[in-house]
C-alpha positions in Angstrom: 144.3 209.8 -111.6 143.7 206.2 -113.9 144.6 204.1 -110.8 142.4 205.7 -108.7 139.4 205.3 -111.3 140.1 201.6 -111.5 139.9 201.5 -107.2 136.7 203.8 -107.6 134.4 200.6 -108.0 135.3 199.4 -104.7 135.0 202.9 -102.8 131.6 203.0 -104.5 131.0 199.2 -103.0 131.9 200.8 -99.6 130.2 203.6 -99.7 126.5 201.4 -100.8 127.3 199.1 -97.9 127.8 201.8 -95.2 124.6 203.6 -96.3 122.6 200.3 -95.5 122.6 198.6 -99.3 122.1 195.4 -99.1 125.8 193.4 -100.2 123.8 191.5 -102.5 122.5 194.8 -104.5 126.2 196.5 -103.8 127.9 193.5 -105.3 125.8 193.1 -108.3 126.2 197.2 -108.9 129.5 197.5 -108.1 130.4 194.4 -111.0 128.6 196.7 -113.8 130.4 199.5 -112.6 133.7 197.6 -112.8 132.9 196.6 -116.0 132.3 199.8 -118.0 135.4 201.1 -116.2 137.4 198.3 -117.6 135.9 198.4 -121.0 137.2 202.3 -120.9 140.7 201.6 -119.1 141.4 198.4 -121.0 139.8 198.9 -124.3 138.0 195.5 -124.0 134.3 194.6 -125.6 131.7 194.9 -122.9 130.8 190.9 -124.0 134.6 190.0 -123.4 134.5 192.1 -119.6 131.1 190.1 -118.7 132.9 186.6 -120.1 135.4 187.4 -117.3 133.1 188.0 -115.0 131.3 184.5 -115.6 134.6 182.9 -115.7 135.6 184.4 -112.1 132.0 183.3 -111.2 132.7 179.8 -112.1 135.6 179.3 -110.0 132.9 179.6 -107.1 131.0 176.5 -108.3 132.3 173.9 -106.0 132.4 176.4 -103.1 129.2 177.1 -103.6 128.3 173.3 -103.1 130.7 173.1 -100.2 128.3 176.2 -98.7 125.1 174.5 -99.0 126.1 171.4 -97.6 127.8 173.3 -94.7 124.7 175.3 -94.3 122.4 172.3 -94.5 124.5 170.8 -91.8 124.8 174.2 -89.4 120.8 173.3 -89.6 121.1 170.1 -88.4 123.5 170.4 -85.9 121.2 173.0 -84.1 118.3 170.9 -84.6 119.1 167.8 -83.9 120.5 168.1 -80.5 124.2 168.4 -81.5 124.2 171.9 -80.3 122.4 171.2 -77.4 124.8 168.4 -76.6 128.2 170.7 -76.6 126.5 173.3 -74.4 125.4 170.6 -71.6 129.3 169.5 -71.7 129.9 172.5 -70.1 127.0 173.8 -68.2 126.9 170.5 -66.0 130.0 171.2 -65.0 128.5 174.1 -62.8 128.4 177.7 -64.0 129.0 181.1 -61.3 129.4 184.5 -61.8 133.2 183.9 -62.3 132.8 181.3 -64.6 130.0 182.1 -66.9 131.9 184.6 -69.4 134.7 181.7 -69.5 131.9 178.9 -69.7 130.5 181.2 -72.4 133.1 181.7 -74.3 134.7 177.9 -74.3 131.0 176.7 -75.2 130.6 179.0 -78.3 134.0 178.1 -79.0 133.0 174.4 -79.1 129.8 175.3 -81.1 130.8 177.5 -83.8 133.4 174.7 -84.7 130.4 172.1 -84.8 128.4 174.6 -87.1 130.7 176.7 -88.7 128.8 179.9 -88.5 129.5 183.0 -85.9 126.1 184.7 -86.4 124.1 181.1 -86.1 126.4 180.1 -82.9 126.0 183.6 -81.5 121.9 183.9 -81.9 121.7 180.4 -80.5 124.3 180.9 -77.3 123.4 184.7 -76.5 119.9 183.9 -75.2 121.2 181.1 -72.7 124.1 183.0 -71.5 123.0 186.4 -71.3 120.2 185.0 -68.8 122.3 182.9 -67.5 124.8 185.6 -66.7 122.0 187.5 -65.2 120.9 184.5 -62.7 124.7 183.6 -61.6 125.3 187.3 -61.1 128.0 187.7 -64.0 129.2 190.7 -65.9 126.6 191.1 -68.9 129.0 193.1 -71.0 132.0 190.6 -70.5 129.3 187.5 -71.2 128.4 189.0 -74.2 132.1 189.8 -75.5 132.8 186.2 -75.0 130.1 184.9 -76.8 131.0 187.4 -79.8 134.8 186.0 -79.7 134.0 182.3 -78.9 131.8 182.3 -82.0 134.2 183.5 -84.2 136.5 181.4 -83.3 134.5 178.6 -85.1 134.2 180.9 -88.1 137.7 181.1 -88.7 139.0 177.3 -87.9 135.8 175.4 -88.4 136.0 173.1 -91.4 132.3 173.9 -92.1 132.6 177.7 -92.4 131.7 179.4 -95.5 134.8 182.2 -94.5 136.8 179.2 -93.8 135.9 177.6 -97.1 136.2 180.9 -99.3 139.7 182.1 -98.2 141.0 179.0 -98.3 139.9 178.2 -101.6 141.1 181.7 -103.0 144.6 181.1 -102.0 144.4 177.7 -103.6 145.0 175.2 -100.1 143.1 172.9 -98.8 141.0 173.4 -96.0 142.1 170.8 -93.6 145.8 171.9 -94.3 144.7 175.4 -93.1 143.3 173.8 -90.0 145.9 171.7 -89.5 148.4 174.8 -89.6 146.5 177.2 -87.6 145.5 174.8 -84.9 148.2 174.9 -82.2 147.9 179.2 -83.0 144.4 178.9 -82.7 144.2 176.7 -79.5 146.8 179.3 -77.8 144.5 182.0 -78.7 141.8 180.5 -77.1 143.8 179.6 -73.7 145.1 182.9 -73.4 141.5 184.6 -73.6 139.9 182.1 -71.4 142.6 183.2 -68.9 141.9 187.0 -69.4 138.0 186.7 -69.4 138.7 184.7 -65.7 141.2 187.1 -64.5 139.2 189.7 -65.1 135.8 188.4 -63.3 138.2 187.5 -60.4 139.5 191.1 -60.3 135.8 192.4 -60.6 134.8 190.5 -57.3 131.9 188.5 -59.5 130.3 186.0 -57.1 130.6 182.3 -56.8 126.9 181.4 -56.7 125.9 178.6 -59.2 122.9 178.6 -61.6 120.8 176.4 -62.7 120.2 176.2 -66.4 117.0 174.9 -66.6 115.3 178.4 -65.2 116.5 180.3 -68.4 113.5 179.7 -70.4 111.0 180.4 -67.7 113.5 184.1 -67.5 112.7 184.9 -70.9 109.9 187.5 -71.7 107.4 186.9 -74.1 108.9 189.5 -76.4 112.3 187.7 -76.3 110.5 184.5 -77.4 108.7 186.2 -80.2 111.6 188.1 -81.5 113.5 184.6 -81.3 110.9 183.1 -83.3 111.1 185.8 -86.3 114.5 185.6 -86.0 115.7 182.2 -85.4 113.5 179.5 -84.5 116.0 177.1 -84.1 117.4 178.9 -81.4 114.1 177.9 -79.4 114.3 174.5 -80.5 118.1 174.3 -79.0 116.8 176.0 -75.7 114.2 174.0 -75.3 116.8 170.4 -75.5 118.9 172.2 -73.5 116.1 172.6 -70.8 115.4 169.3 -71.3 118.3 167.5 -71.9 119.5 165.5 -74.8 122.2 162.4 -74.7 125.5 163.9 -74.7 126.3 160.8 -77.2 125.0 163.8 -79.5 128.5 164.8 -79.3 129.7 162.2 -81.6 129.0 163.6 -84.9 131.1 166.7 -84.2 134.2 164.4 -83.1 133.6 162.4 -86.0 134.2 165.5 -88.0 136.8 166.7 -86.2 138.4 163.7 -87.0 137.9 163.0 -90.5 139.5 166.7 -90.9 142.4 166.0 -89.1 143.1 163.0 -91.1 142.8 165.0 -94.1 138.9 163.7 -95.9 138.1 166.2 -98.2 135.6 168.7 -97.4 132.3 167.3 -99.1 132.9 163.3 -97.4 133.4 165.5 -94.1 130.2 167.7 -94.5 128.0 164.6 -95.6 129.1 162.3 -93.2 128.7 164.5 -90.4 124.9 165.4 -91.7 124.5 161.6 -92.1 125.6 160.9 -88.5 123.7 163.8 -86.8 120.6 162.6 -88.4 121.3 159.0 -87.4 122.2 159.7 -83.9 119.0 162.2 -83.5 117.1 159.1 -84.7 118.2 157.3 -81.9 117.6 160.0 -79.2 114.2 160.8 -80.3 115.2 164.5 -81.7 114.8 163.1 -85.4 111.5 161.4 -85.7 110.8 161.7 -89.7 112.2 161.8 -93.3 110.1 164.8 -93.4 111.7 166.3 -90.7 115.3 165.6 -92.0 114.2 167.1 -95.5 113.1 170.1 -94.0 116.3 170.7 -92.2 118.4 170.1 -95.1 116.3 172.2 -97.0 116.3 175.3 -94.5 120.1 174.9 -94.9 119.6 174.8 -98.6 117.8 177.8 -98.6 119.6 179.9 -96.3 123.1 179.3 -98.2 121.1 180.1 -101.4 119.2 183.4 -100.3 122.6 184.7 -99.5 125.8 183.3 -99.2 125.7 181.6 -102.5 124.3 184.4 -104.6 126.5 186.9 -103.1 129.6 184.6 -103.8 128.9 184.5 -107.4 128.5 188.0 -107.5 131.7 189.1 -105.6 133.6 186.5 -107.4 132.6 188.2 -110.7 132.9 191.8 -109.2 136.9 190.5 -108.4 137.5 188.9 -111.4 136.7 192.3 -113.4 139.0 194.1 -110.9 141.8 191.6 -111.5 141.4 192.2 -115.3 142.0 195.8 -114.9 144.6 195.2 -112.4 142.6 197.8 -109.7 144.9 196.9 -106.9 148.1 196.9 -109.1 149.4 200.2 -107.5 148.6 199.2 -103.3 150.2 195.7 -104.4 153.2 197.2 -105.4 153.4 199.7 -103.0 153.3 197.0 -100.4 156.1 195.1 -102.7 158.4 197.8 -102.5 158.4 198.5 -99.1 158.8 194.6 -98.2 162.4 193.7 -97.5 161.6 190.1 -96.5 159.1 187.9 -97.4 156.9 187.6 -94.3 157.1 191.5 -94.5 155.3 191.0 -97.3 152.8 188.6 -96.1 152.1 191.2 -93.2 151.5 193.7 -95.8 148.8 191.2 -97.2 147.0 191.1 -94.2 147.4 194.5 -93.7 145.4 195.0 -97.2 142.6 192.7 -95.6 142.3 195.1 -92.9 141.9 197.8 -95.1 139.6 196.5 -97.2 137.6 194.7 -94.3 136.8 198.2 -93.2 136.2 199.6 -96.3 133.1 197.4 -97.3 132.3 196.5 -93.9 131.7 192.8 -94.8 133.9 189.9 -94.1 132.8 187.5 -96.9 132.9 190.3 -99.6 136.5 191.5 -98.1 137.6 187.8 -98.9 136.3 187.7 -102.6 137.5 190.8 -103.4 141.1 190.9 -102.1 141.9 186.9 -102.2 143.0 186.5 -105.7 145.0 189.7 -105.1 147.4 188.2 -102.5 147.9 184.9 -104.1 149.3 186.9 -107.1 151.1 189.2 -105.0 152.9 185.7 -103.6 153.0 183.8 -106.7 154.5 187.2 -108.8 157.4 188.3 -106.3 158.3 184.8 -104.3 161.1 182.6 -105.2 161.1 179.4 -103.7 159.7 175.7 -103.8 156.3 175.1 -104.7 155.8 173.8 -100.8 156.9 176.8 -99.3 155.0 179.1 -101.7 152.2 176.6 -100.5 153.0 177.7 -97.1 152.7 181.3 -97.8 149.2 181.1 -99.4 148.4 179.2 -96.3 149.2 182.1 -94.2 147.8 184.7 -96.5 143.9 182.5 -96.2 144.4 182.8 -92.5 145.5 186.6 -92.6 142.0 187.1 -94.8 139.7 185.0 -92.5 141.0 185.7 -89.2 141.0 189.8 -89.8 137.9 189.5 -91.5 136.1 187.5 -88.9 137.5 189.4 -85.6 137.8 192.6 -86.5 134.2 192.3 -87.8 133.5 192.8 -84.3 136.0 195.6 -83.6 135.4 198.1 -86.2 132.6 200.4 -84.7 130.8 200.7 -88.0 130.9 197.0 -89.6 127.8 195.1 -90.1 129.2 192.4 -87.9 128.9 194.9 -84.7 125.6 195.7 -85.6 124.2 192.1 -85.8 125.9 191.5 -82.5 124.7 194.3 -81.0 120.8 194.3 -82.4 120.7 190.5 -81.6 122.0 190.9 -77.7 120.2 193.9 -77.0 116.8 192.3 -78.4 117.3 189.0 -76.1 118.3 191.2 -73.1 116.6 194.5 -72.6 118.4 194.9 -68.8 121.5 196.2 -70.1 122.4 199.0 -72.5 125.0 197.8 -75.0 127.7 199.7 -76.6 130.4 200.1 -78.8 132.6 199.9 -75.8 131.7 196.6 -75.1 133.1 194.5 -77.4 136.5 195.5 -76.5 136.0 193.3 -74.0 136.4 190.9 -76.5 139.5 189.4 -75.7 139.4 186.6 -78.7 139.1 188.8 -81.4 141.8 191.2 -79.8 144.3 188.7 -79.5 144.0 187.3 -82.3 144.1 190.0 -84.8 147.2 191.8 -82.6 149.2 188.4 -82.9 148.9 187.0 -86.1 150.3 190.4 -87.3 153.2 190.4 -84.6 154.2 186.7 -84.7 154.4 186.7 -88.9 156.1 190.3 -88.5 158.9 188.8 -86.4 159.1 185.5 -87.1 158.4 184.3 -83.3 155.5 182.2 -85.4 158.4 179.6 -85.5 158.0 178.9 -82.0 154.3 177.8 -82.5 153.8 173.9 -83.8 153.0 173.6 -87.3 152.3 177.4 -87.6 155.9 178.6 -88.6 156.5 180.0 -92.2 159.7 179.2 -94.5 162.8 181.6 -93.7 165.2 182.9 -96.0 166.6 182.2 -98.3 164.2 179.0 -98.6 161.9 181.8 -100.1 163.2 185.1 -101.1 161.4 188.2 -103.1 162.4 188.7 -106.3 164.9 191.1 -107.8 163.0 194.2 -109.0 164.2 193.5 -112.8 163.0 190.1 -112.2 159.6 191.0 -111.6 160.0 194.0 -114.3 161.0 190.8 -117.1 157.8 188.6 -115.7 155.6 191.0 -116.1 156.5 191.9 -119.6 156.5 188.5 -120.4 152.6 188.3 -119.1 151.8 191.1 -121.1 153.1 189.7 -124.0 151.6 186.3 -123.6 148.1 187.9 -123.1 146.3 188.1 -126.2 144.1 190.8 -125.1 
């Protein structure tokens, strides 16, 4: 009964989100409910509990600065022509009914890495590719799902992605180390998904008719344009740049940022350099004309982060701190530890916990902030090995939290991500009735979610460069009596 009471704030949070309560309100209510339960179960003063929440929120300070820079860079990339250049590189190759889904997928992969946002990338690209699909006679359901999968790709691996930053920070691993380790696996998933999209296009007998990207804007109705003006004004700027063309050298800022990430430069340096380079190249291309434009773009990015992501981050981190203080997820963690016979099996159980929480709260950022510290503690308290090996295990924790969160967000029918993708697609392309079943053309999401569990559980991840986990006995589960002794030591050393 006591264990259920401690978990009840999470259940309450899930119920509120499912019933349409904004996640900011849900997280704040959840925090105060958790605080009162903690006061009852842990016999703590309310002021001390709130101090725990504040300390938890302090851990998000650096992440908040990075998130603000990330949102600013995303806005600048989409407005200065960097995003348009990435799209144009693929569009100038030539698109047909058989290739439109593949091109949509690859383009959104590139752009989502450039901007670090799945929702922003989808908003920028779905008007282009769903109407291009209409022009060349492609399959709208598959093109839609391809854009969803490609948009999620960059959110999972992008240097400037808020989910990448958050999931890595909560595990205490560097973003660049995370990207370097998962890179080969992610690229392999992209290749397999692209093959699936093209093979199914051929099997459907889709036409080889080439399309003209310059006609996309002309094909849009005034109603669609009005929706874009209200929901995502930067999309119209991007569409105009794609139509009119931008110099292909505008792709250079993306290359610079990616190169710095590969060289393991710190995240803030990479983000700042990306902003400066995009502005400089934008001046040369004529897409940036004044300092006020630059200030407006940066301010817009900061406002986007501040109005939701950063504030939610602080509330969610505070909520997570209180939940950890009363060890709310202890029974679940203990069950996973009990049934695990190998370290990699324990890591898979951590991944299952991510999936359960994501399906419960219906929001990947909240899932990461809530369960992230729990995953870290499970590894630190139950695994023996060198610090380097345990770092690799925490790195896989971060990948599980992010990959499962981002990709399953487009596969769980009641998730907020599904509502967003389907709602926006219906708004910009009223000629087709999109359904939940269309999302199961999202081969990228399915391949990523399934493969990460299978590869980790079986140990086949060792066949992918940089991706394999350390094997036993280099890492090993602690014996039960050792874990019990460690728990007793922690309880005795805790002044509360």
